[in-house]
C-alpha positions in Angstrom: -24.0 8.3 30.6 -24.5 4.5 30.8 -25.4 3.3 34.2 -22.5 0.8 34.5 -19.4 0.0 36.5 -17.3 2.4 34.4 -19.7 5.3 34.8 -20.0 4.8 38.6 -16.3 4.4 38.9 -15.6 7.6 37.0 -18.3 9.6 38.7 -16.9 8.7 42.1 -14.0 11.1 41.6 -16.1 14.2 40.9 -16.4 15.3 44.5 -12.7 15.2 45.2 -11.3 18.7 45.6 -7.6 19.0 44.8 -7.2 22.2 46.9 -9.0 21.1 50.0 -6.8 18.2 51.0 -5.3 18.5 54.6 -1.6 19.4 55.0 0.5 16.3 56.0 1.6 16.2 59.6 5.3 17.4 59.7 6.5 14.6 62.1 6.1 11.7 59.7 9.6 11.5 58.1 10.1 8.1 59.6 7.2 6.8 57.6 8.3 8.1 54.2 8.9 4.6 52.8 5.5 3.5 53.9 3.7 6.3 52.2 6.0 6.7 49.2 5.8 4.7 46.0 8.7 2.7 44.7 9.4 3.0 41.0 11.1 0.1 39.3 10.7 0.9 35.6 13.1 -0.5 33.0 16.7 -0.7 34.1 16.7 2.4 36.2 17.9 2.4 39.8 15.0 2.0 42.3 13.5 5.3 43.0 11.3 6.3 45.9 8.5 8.8 44.9 7.4 10.9 47.9 5.9 14.2 49.0 7.7 16.0 51.8 5.9 16.5 55.2 6.0 20.2 54.6 5.4 21.7 51.2 8.6 22.8 49.4 8.5 25.8 47.2 11.7 25.0 45.3 14.2 22.2 44.7 17.1 22.3 47.2 20.7 21.3 46.6 20.2 18.2 48.8 17.5 16.5 50.7 17.2 17.7 54.3 19.1 15.4 56.6 16.1 14.3 58.5 14.4 13.2 55.3 17.5 11.5 53.9 17.9 9.5 57.1 14.4 8.2 56.8 15.1 6.7 53.4 16.3 3.2 54.1 16.2 0.1 51.9 17.5 -0.1 48.4 16.3 3.2 46.9 19.2 5.0 45.3 17.1 7.9 44.2 14.3 10.0 45.8 11.8 11.9 43.7 10.0 14.7 45.6 6.7 15.7 44.2 5.5 19.4 44.6 2.7 21.4 43.0 3.6 23.8 40.2 0.9 26.4 40.4 -0.9 25.9 43.7 -1.2 29.2 45.7 1.2 29.3 48.6 -1.5 29.2 51.3 -3.2 26.0 50.0 -2.2 22.6 51.2 -0.3 20.4 48.8 -2.1 17.2 47.7 -1.4 13.9 49.4 0.7 11.6 47.2 -2.0 8.9 47.6 -4.5 11.2 45.9 -2.5 11.7 42.7 -0.4 8.5 42.2 -1.0 4.9 43.2 1.0 1.7 42.6 -0.5 -0.9 40.3 2.3 -3.4 40.6 5.8 -3.7 39.2 6.5 -0.9 36.8 2.9 0.4 36.7 1.1 3.3 38.4 -2.2 5.1 38.2 -2.0 8.8 37.8 -4.9 11.2 38.5 -6.2 12.8 35.3 -6.6 16.2 36.9 -2.8 16.5 37.3 -2.7 17.1 33.5 -4.8 20.3 33.8 -2.4 23.3 33.7 -3.2 24.8 37.1 -2.9 21.4 38.8 0.4 20.2 37.3 2.9 18.5 39.6 6.7 18.8 39.4 9.4 16.3 40.5 12.8 17.0 41.9 15.1 14.0 41.7 17.9 13.4 44.3 20.5 10.7 44.1 22.1 8.9 47.1 25.7 9.8 47.6 28.4 8.8 50.2 27.3 8.8 53.8 23.6 8.5 52.9 23.0 12.0 51.7 20.9 12.8 48.6 22.1 15.4 46.2 19.9 17.1 43.6 20.2 15.6 40.2 17.3 17.0 38.1 14.9 19.6 39.2 11.3 20.5 38.2 10.4 17.7 35.8 6.7 17.4 35.0 5.4 14.3 36.9 3.9 12.4 33.9 7.0 13.1 31.8 9.1 11.9 34.7 7.2 8.7 35.0 7.5 8.1 31.3 11.3 8.6 31.4 11.4 6.0 34.3 9.7 3.5 31.9 6.7 3.3 34.1 3.4 2.2 32.5 0.8 4.8 33.5 -3.0 4.4 33.7 -4.5 7.9 33.5 -7.7 7.7 35.7 -10.1 9.9 37.5 -9.6 8.1 40.8 -6.3 6.5 41.7 -7.5 4.8 44.8 -10.3 3.0 42.9 -7.8 2.1 40.2 -5.4 0.6 42.7 -8.2 -1.4 44.3 -9.3 -2.7 40.9 -5.7 -3.8 40.1 -5.5 -5.6 43.5 -8.7 -7.4 42.7 -7.9 -8.7 39.3 -9.1 -12.2 40.1 -12.4 -11.0 41.4 -15.5 -9.6 39.8 -14.4 -6.0 40.6 -14.7 -3.8 37.6 -11.2 -3.1 36.1 -10.9 0.0 33.9 -9.3 -0.7 30.5 -6.4 1.7 31.3 -5.5 -0.3 34.4 -5.8 -3.6 32.5 -3.4 -2.2 29.9 -0.9 -0.7 32.4 -0.7 -4.0 34.3 -0.3 -5.9 31.0 -3.5 -7.9 31.4 -4.7 -6.4 28.1 -3.3 -4.6 25.1 -3.2 -0.9 24.5 -6.2 0.8 22.9 -4.2 3.6 21.2 -0.9 4.1 19.5 1.8 6.7 19.6 2.5 6.2 15.9 0.4 7.1 12.9 0.6 7.4 9.1 -0.7 10.6 7.5 -0.8 11.7 3.9 -0.5 15.4 3.3 -3.3 16.7 1.0 -0.8 17.8 -1.6 -3.1 16.9 -4.6 -6.4 17.3 -2.8 -9.7 18.2 -4.5 -13.4 17.4 -4.5 -14.0 13.7 -5.1 -17.1 13.3 -7.2 -17.0 9.5 -6.8 -17.0 9.6 -3.0 -19.7 12.3 -2.9 -22.3 9.9 -4.2 -22.9 8.5 -0.7 -21.1 10.9 1.6 -23.5 13.7 2.6 -20.9 15.4 4.7 -19.1 16.6 1.5 -19.8 19.9 -0.2 -18.9 20.5 -3.9 -15.8 22.4 -4.7 -13.1 22.5 -7.4 -11.7 19.2 -8.6 -7.9 18.4 -8.3 -5.9 20.6 -10.6 -2.7 22.4 -11.0 -2.3 25.7 -9.2 -5.3 25.0 -7.0 -6.1 27.5 -4.3 -8.3 24.8 -2.7 -5.3 22.5 -2.4 -3.1 25.2 -1.0 -5.7 26.1 1.6 -6.2 22.5 2.7 -2.4 22.0 2.9 -2.0 25.0 5.1 -4.7 23.7 7.5 -3.3 20.2 7.5 0.2 21.5 8.3 -1.2 23.0 11.6 -2.8 19.7 12.4 0.5 17.9 11.8 2.2 20.5 14.1 -0.3 20.0 16.9 0.1 16.2 16.8 3.8 15.9 16.2 5.3 19.0 18.0 2.7 19.7 20.7 1.2 16.3 21.6 4.4 14.2 20.8 2.8 11.8 18.4 5.1 9.9 16.0 3.9 10.9 12.6 5.0 9.1 9.4 4.1 11.7 6.8 3.6 10.8 3.1 2.4 13.0 0.2 0.6 12.4 -3.1 0.8 13.8 -6.7 -1.9 14.8 -9.2 -0.8 11.9 -11.4 -1.8 9.4 -8.7 -5.4 10.3 -9.3 -6.2 10.1 -5.6 -8.1 13.2 -4.4 -8.9 11.7 -1.1 -5.5 10.2 -0.2 -5.5 12.4 2.9 -7.8 9.7 4.5 -5.5 6.7 4.6 -7.2 4.9 7.4 -9.8 3.5 5.0 -7.5 1.3 2.9 -5.3 -0.3 5.6 -5.2 -1.0 9.3 -2.5 -2.5 11.6 -2.9 -4.7 14.7 -0.4 -5.6 17.4 0.0 -9.1 18.9 -2.2 -9.5 21.9 -4.9 -7.1 20.6 -8.5 -8.0 21.2 -7.9 -9.7 24.6 -5.3 -11.9 22.9 -7.3 -12.7 19.8 -4.7 -11.2 17.5 -1.9 -13.6 17.7 0.8 -11.8 15.6 1.4 -8.3 14.2 -1.0 -8.0 11.3 -1.6 -5.7 8.3 -5.0 -5.6 6.7 -5.7 -4.2 3.2 -9.3 -3.3 2.4 -11.7 -3.3 -0.6 -12.8 0.3 -1.5 -16.0 1.3 -3.2 -14.6 4.2 -5.3 -11.9 3.3 -7.9 -10.0 6.5 -7.2 -9.9 5.5 -3.5 -8.7 2.0 -4.3 -5.8 3.7 -6.1 -4.7 5.1 -2.8 -3.1 1.6 -2.1 0.1 2.7 -3.7 2.7 -0.2 -4.0 5.5 1.9 -2.6 3.5 2.7 0.6 2.4 -0.9 1.0 6.0 -2.0 0.7 7.0 0.4 3.5 4.2 -1.0 5.7 5.2 -4.6 4.9 8.8 -3.9 6.0 7.6 -2.6 9.3 7.5 -6.1 10.8 3.9 -7.3 10.2 4.2 -11.1 10.2 0.7 -11.5 8.7 -1.0 -9.7 5.8 -4.7 -10.1 5.4 -5.6 -8.9 1.8 -9.4 -8.3 1.4 -9.0 -6.2 -1.8 -10.2 -9.0 -4.1 -13.8 -8.4 -3.1 -13.8 -5.2 -5.1 -13.9 -7.2 -8.3 -15.2 -10.6 -7.2 -18.5 -9.6 -5.6 -18.5 -5.8 -5.5 -18.5 -5.9 -1.7 -16.7 -3.2 0.2 -15.3 -2.8 3.7 -13.4 0.4 4.2 -11.0 -0.1 7.1 -11.2 1.8 10.3 -13.6 4.1 8.6 -16.3 1.4 8.9 -14.7 -0.4 11.8 -14.6 1.4 15.2 -12.6 -0.9 17.4 -12.4 -1.6 21.1 -8.9 -3.0 20.8 -8.6 -3.8 24.5 -11.7 -6.1 24.7 -12.0 -7.3 21.1 -15.3 -5.7 20.1 -15.8 -4.4 16.6 -18.6 -1.8 15.9 -19.8 -1.4 12.4 -22.6 0.8 10.9 -23.7 -1.1 7.9 -23.7 0.8 4.6 -22.7 0.6 0.9 -19.1 0.8 2.2 -19.5 -1.7 5.1 -20.7 -5.2 3.9 -22.1 -7.4 6.7 -20.5 -10.5 5.4 -17.1 -8.9 5.2 -17.5 -7.6 8.7 -18.2 -11.1 10.0 -15.2 -12.4 8.0 -13.0 -9.7 9.4 -13.9 -10.5 13.0 -13.3 -14.2 12.5 -10.0 -13.7 10.7 -8.6 -11.2 13.2 -9.7 -13.1 16.3 -12.0 -10.4 17.7 -14.6 -11.6 20.3 -17.7 -9.8 19.2 -19.3 -7.8 16.3 -21.9 -5.1 17.0 -23.7 -4.0 13.8 -26.5 -1.5 13.3 -27.8 1.1 10.8 -27.1 4.8 11.3 -28.5 7.9 9.6 -27.5 11.5 9.6 -29.7 14.5 10.3 -30.7 14.6 6.6 -32.0 11.0 6.8 -29.2 9.6 4.7 -27.2 6.5 5.8 -24.0 7.3 7.6 -21.2 6.4 5.1 -18.6 5.5 7.8 -19.0 4.4 11.4 -16.2 6.7 12.5 -18.2 9.8 11.9 -20.9 8.8 14.5 -18.7 7.2 17.2 -15.3 6.8 18.6 -13.7 4.6 21.3 -10.8 5.5 23.6 -9.3 3.5 26.4 -11.9 4.4 29.0 -14.2 6.9 27.2 -16.4 6.5 24.2 -18.3 9.1 22.0 -21.4 8.1 20.2 -24.4 9.6 18.4 -27.0 7.1 19.6 -29.7 9.3 18.1 -28.4 8.4 14.6 -29.5 4.7 15.2 -33.2 4.6 14.4 -33.9 1.0 15.5 -34.6 1.0 19.3 -33.2 -2.4 19.9 -30.0 -1.7 18.0 -29.6 1.6 19.8 -30.0 0.0 23.2 -27.6 -2.8 22.4 -25.0 -0.3 21.2 -25.3 1.8 24.3 -25.3 -1.2 26.6 -22.2 -2.7 25.1 -20.3 0.6 25.1 -21.2 1.5 28.7 -20.2 -1.9 30.0 -16.5 -0.9 29.5 -16.4 2.9 28.9 -17.8 6.1 30.2 -20.0 7.2 27.3 -20.4 10.7 25.9 -23.6 10.9 23.9 -23.6 13.5 21.1 -26.5 14.9 19.1 -27.0 14.6 15.4 -26.0 18.3 15.0 -22.8 17.5 16.9 -22.2 14.5 14.6 -22.6 16.9 11.7 -19.8 19.0 13.3 -17.7 15.7 13.3 -17.6 15.3 17.1 -17.8 11.6 16.5 -14.7 11.7 14.2 -12.2 11.9 17.0 -9.3 9.5 17.8 -7.4 8.7 21.0 -3.6 8.5 20.5 -0.7 8.1 22.9 1.1 11.4 23.4 4.8 11.9 23.9 4.5 11.5 27.7 2.9 8.1 27.4 -0.5 9.3 28.2 -3.6 9.2 26.0 -4.7 12.4 24.2 -7.9 12.9 22.1 -7.3 14.3 18.6 -10.1 16.2 16.9 -10.8 19.2 14.7 -11.3 22.7 16.2 -14.9 22.6 14.8 -15.5 19.4 16.8 -13.8 20.8 19.9 -16.0 23.8 20.0 -19.1 21.8 19.2 -18.7 19.7 22.3 -20.3 21.1 25.4 -18.0 22.1 28.3 -19.5 19.2 30.3 -18.7 16.7 27.5 -15.1 18.0 27.3 -14.8 17.6 31.0 -15.9 14.0 30.8 -13.2 13.3 28.2 -10.6 15.0 30.3 -11.2 12.5 33.1 -9.7 9.9 30.8 -7.2 11.7 28.5 -4.4 14.2 29.2 -5.3 16.7 26.5 -7.9 17.4 23.8 -5.6 18.2 20.8 -7.3 20.1 18.0 -6.6 22.2 14.9 -8.9 24.0 12.4 -9.3 21.9 9.3 -12.6 23.5 8.2 -11.9 23.3 4.4 -10.9 19.6 4.5 -14.0 18.8 6.6 -16.4 20.8 4.3 -15.0 19.6 1.0 -13.6 16.2 1.9 -16.5 15.2 4.3 -14.1 13.7 6.8 -12.4 15.0 10.0 -9.2 14.4 12.0 -9.9 10.7 12.7 -10.2 10.0 9.0 -6.8 11.5 8.4 -5.0 9.2 10.9 -4.0 5.6 10.2 -2.8 4.1 13.4 0.5 2.0 13.4 0.6 -0.7 16.1 
């Protein structure tokens, strides 16, 4: 990992043992408001989040009188946190080890609470007449509860460090991107909404195979295709994992053989969207960008009816770069060639036939990004990497990169230095890049926490240690087997996801 502020901050949490925390002293009910966290999200009544002095093993019909009497102030609700699966003879965690206030309507949440055995539950009680608190809703999962309370949550490996960083926003103290986003100092890196195109007329694309060495020849698009049926079945499971399991909002489209678009399943190449405030404020208004594509049958993916739907979604500005296809035969294929640090405004581009340097510079200037990092990248067969997003990915606080694919030492060092200045970096090998470990994408799940989407091939190609690093920054590693699409189409899960901001 890069030796930087983010790496040191993330590594500091490794020695903390969830099960070894001391039991709170049972006399401290008078101090509940001092050690609790006040939640003021949205228009909800003020809620006091606490752990009880003695570990509860169930919700109760009402708060114990001695606890209720200790809740003064304006809190109309009390939310009691308790462990879901911790053995009975182990001490419950201190609240300050799992949640910390980051300011109005924002909290830091320890990433380990999203591991199944370390889940936390919340029992909510409402103040009634006479100062008593009656049970309103038992056993909500903590992250889901915070999301329902309209709290902005930074998922972090160390909540104390995150709170300290939030309290030092004016100093030189390193602030994780997740904390900056939760406190509204920066925009979000990832989205809860994506556009996907089901591979309903998928087939081997000879045009794209000319410079995509990840592809393997198979049957072309045709009627009654067993290949299309197989890919659709795999893709349906990916859709289920994203939409039903992870809670991602998926806008699903399809395509027909008559469209002549065998690779339509990869929509992120022909358009991208950008919210106001992205790139540390560089993007001034909601923006839709349309991109020039190298292959004619990929340019055909820009179907007018889909573009019209995108235009109606509220993007005030449209940047149309498609004229370069004819004017100067220059290409720039969307977030295939662009891997973006949307929080800090850094665009990473591996130059190739599909990623023109001049268009990269034009894009950065037009969108208001702060910096462009370019380099050359080659796969394990010595061929240029056709899209940047197969060799690297950027999440809120974690990045994945195959630095070995960058042959130039200065370019490689600059790439790693820039990434590690703001992210914990997971370095993958060329063989792992071949398994599409670089082709992953952070999304916002249904609980308002980041998840990392990938194929099952990529998931199993990551080492346990690498998966552990990612889990310090995301709630879940969401994956599905799309082996046929990866083998024939030469792209993975990230390629199949077009983010909607």
